[in-house]
N, C-alpha and C positions, 0 to 999 in steps of 0.2 A: 466536375472533378476539380479539386483545388491543389492537386499535386503539381510540383514544379519539376523542372528538368533535374535539378540537383537531387531531388528525392529518388529518382530512378536511374541516374547515370552510373556508369561503371567508374570506380575510382582507382582500381589497380590496372591501369592501362598499359598494354604492351605496345611499344612503338619501335620503329626501326629507323636507324640513321640513314640519311640520303646516300651515303657511300657504302652501305652494307651490300654484301654479295647476295645474289639470288638464292644461293644455297642457304645462307643464314636466315634470310627473310622467310623462305619456305619452311625451314625447320621451326622457326618461331610461330608461324601460322599454324603448323601442324601441332606443335606441343600445346599451344594455347587454344586450339580448336576454334580459330576465328577465320572469317572469310575476307577480312580487310584489316589493314594496319595503318595507323597514322605514321607519316614520314616526318622526321624532325631534322633541323639543321644542326650546326655545331653548337649553337646556344640552347638547343632543346626546344626551339620554337617550331610549331606546326607549319609545314610548308606543303603538305599534300596528303593524299590517302592512296594506298596501293591495295588492289583487290586481286583475288584469284583470276578474275577475268582479264585484268591487265597483264598478269604474268603469262597466262595462256596465249594471249594475243601475240606475244613476242615469238612464240613457237608456231603460230599458225602458218601453214603452207598449203597450197592447193593439193588436193588428194592425188591428182594426176602426177604431180611432180614427185610426191612421196612414192607412188606406185612405180614410177620409172627408176627412182633411186634403188628401190628394193629389188626389182627384177633385173635391172641391168648392172648396177654397181655391186650389190650384195650377192645375189644368187649367182649371176653369170660370171662377173669378174673376180669377186673375192673368193667365192667357193667353187668356181669352175663347174657349176651344176647347170643343168638344162632348166631354164625357167618354166618350160612346158610341164615339168614334173609337179609343179605347184599351181594352186589357184590362190592368187593374192587379191584381196579386196581391201580398199581403204575408204573409210567413211568418217569424216570429221577428225582425221588423224588417228583413228582406231584401225589397226591392221588386223585382218584375219587371214591366216595362212593355212591352207589344206594341201594334202598331198603326201607322198612317201619319200623321205630323204633316203640317200644311199645307206646311211647308218644312223643310229640313234644319236651318236655324238655329233654328226654333221647337222642333224635337225636342231639339236640344242644350240649349236654354235650359230646357225643361221638365225634362229629366233632371237638369240642374244644380240647379234649384230643389228637386226632390224630395230631393236629397242633404242639403238644409238643413232638411227637415221633422224636427221633434223625434221621436226614437225610431228614425229610419232608420239602420241600420248599414251597408247596402250597397245599390247600385242595379244591377240587371241590365238593361242597355239592349238590348232585342230589337226596337227600332223598325225599320220598313222605311222608310228615308229616301228621299224623292222625289229624282230627279235634277233639276238645274236646267235651265231651257230652254237655257241656253248650252251645258252639257255634253252635251245631247241632240242638238245639231246635228252633222251629219256633218263630219268634219275633212277639209279640202281643202288644196290647195296654198296657200302663203302669198302667192305672186305670180301 
């Protein structure tokens, strides 16, 4: 094969400045559908490469620490709920929560708060949401 690097390289390169925010960098990676970006200095010179793995490593925390934050800080302290009502598992930052919250709104609020716990990369909501008293009433004629 006589092809050169120039023959196959990408010419419209998306790069990120060294002082860019993670939010801007992540948005650029997402919009360009790339797994890594060149990092440039103030003069536009290449000074490094950032990849998705680099970004995720910033957020990596031991699963046990994440579990404790969820059961003790979020469920018990923030929502004054009994953690025994829920089964929480954490694997590589992915949280699965099962159980029955006191209300559907409480369940949605708890899962929303879990998403903001440091180190959580995804939440699998497997809660059994209680039906409200209003929706449990039989539907009859309007008049």
